[in-house]
C-alpha positions as CSV (number, residue, x, y, z in Angstrom):
1,M,1.9,5.4,-3.7
2,Y,0.9,6.7,-0.3
3,F,2.5,4.3,2.2
4,R,5.3,5.2,4.6
5,D,7.7,3.3,6.8
6,G,6.1,1.9,9.9
7,V,2.5,2.1,8.7
8,I,-0.2,-0.3,10.0
9,I,-2.6,-1.7,7.5
10,Q,-6.0,-3.2,8.3
11,R,-6.1,-7.0,8.8
12,D,-8.6,-9.2,7.0
13,Q,-9.3,-6.6,4.3
14,P,-8.0,-6.5,0.7
15,I,-5.0,-4.1,0.3
16,P,-5.2,-1.6,-2.5
17,V,-2.0,0.0,-3.7
18,W,-2.2,2.7,-6.3
19,G,-0.2,5.6,-7.8
20,Y,0.7,7.7,-10.8
21,A,3.1,7.1,-13.7
22,N,3.4,8.1,-17.3
23,K,1.0,6.3,-19.6
24,G,2.2,2.9,-20.6
25,V,4.8,2.5,-17.8
26,E,4.6,-0.9,-16.1
27,V,4.7,-0.9,-12.3
28,T,5.5,-4.0,-10.4
29,V,4.6,-4.1,-6.7
30,T,5.6,-6.7,-4.1
31,L,4.0,-6.8,-0.7
32,G,5.1,-9.5,1.8
33,G,6.3,-11.8,-1.0
34,V,3.2,-11.4,-3.3
35,T,3.8,-9.6,-6.6
36,R,1.3,-7.7,-8.7
37,S,1.8,-5.7,-11.9
38,A,-0.2,-2.9,-13.6
39,V,0.3,-0.5,-16.6
40,A,-0.5,3.2,-16.1
41,N,-3.6,4.2,-18.1
42,A,-4.4,7.3,-20.2
43,K,-5.0,9.2,-16.9
44,Q,-1.5,8.2,-15.8
45,E,-3.0,6.0,-12.9
46,W,-2.2,2.5,-11.9
47,S,-3.6,0.2,-9.2
48,V,-3.1,-3.3,-7.9
49,S,-4.8,-5.2,-5.1
50,F,-3.4,-7.7,-2.6
51,P,-5.3,-10.4,-0.7
52,A,-6.3,-9.8,2.9
53,L,-3.7,-10.6,5.5
54,K,-4.0,-11.8,9.1
55,A,-2.7,-9.7,12.0
56,S,1.0,-10.1,12.6
57,T,3.8,-8.7,14.7
58,M,6.3,-9.5,12.0
59,P,6.9,-6.5,9.7
60,I,6.7,-6.8,5.9
61,T,8.1,-4.8,3.1
62,L,6.4,-3.2,0.1
63,T,8.5,-2.5,-3.1
64,A,7.3,-0.7,-6.2
65,K,9.4,-0.7,-9.4
66,A,8.6,1.1,-12.6
67,S,9.7,-0.1,-16.0
68,H,11.6,3.2,-16.5
69,G,13.8,2.6,-13.5
70,H,12.2,4.4,-10.7
71,S,11.6,2.4,-7.5
72,R,10.4,2.9,-3.9
73,T,10.6,0.7,-0.8
74,V,8.5,1.0,2.3
75,E,9.7,-1.0,5.3
76,N,8.3,-2.2,8.7
77,I,4.7,-2.5,7.6
78,L,2.5,-4.1,10.3
79,V,-0.9,-5.8,9.8
80,G,-3.4,-5.3,12.5
81,D,-6.4,-3.2,13.6
82,V,-6.6,0.4,12.5
83,W,-8.7,2.7,14.6
84,F,-9.6,6.4,14.1
85,L,-10.9,8.6,16.9
86,T,-12.8,11.7,15.8
87,G,-14.7,14.3,17.7
88,G,-14.5,17.7,19.4
89,T,-12.4,18.7,22.4
90,L,-15.0,17.3,24.8
91,L,-14.5,13.6,24.1
92,T,-16.5,12.7,27.2
93,T,-19.9,13.9,25.8
């Protein structure tokens, strides 16, 4: 799972969450009160998708729990606009 505390996720877009676990391990993920579950496949991958959210200044929490006892919590997630700036050192041209 590649989320970190304080991350901003894109508003109005489905939210994919994925990761790795041993084959057959069930992973339950909760994001902002919505829960999804998946079982790791033969490639030791799992994924779930959450519905799009509206922009908000209220942070939400993501929690992932595996059936073998491992868990991870990511806090202070905001939903808004995500922008990326790319280019060379001469950004005026």
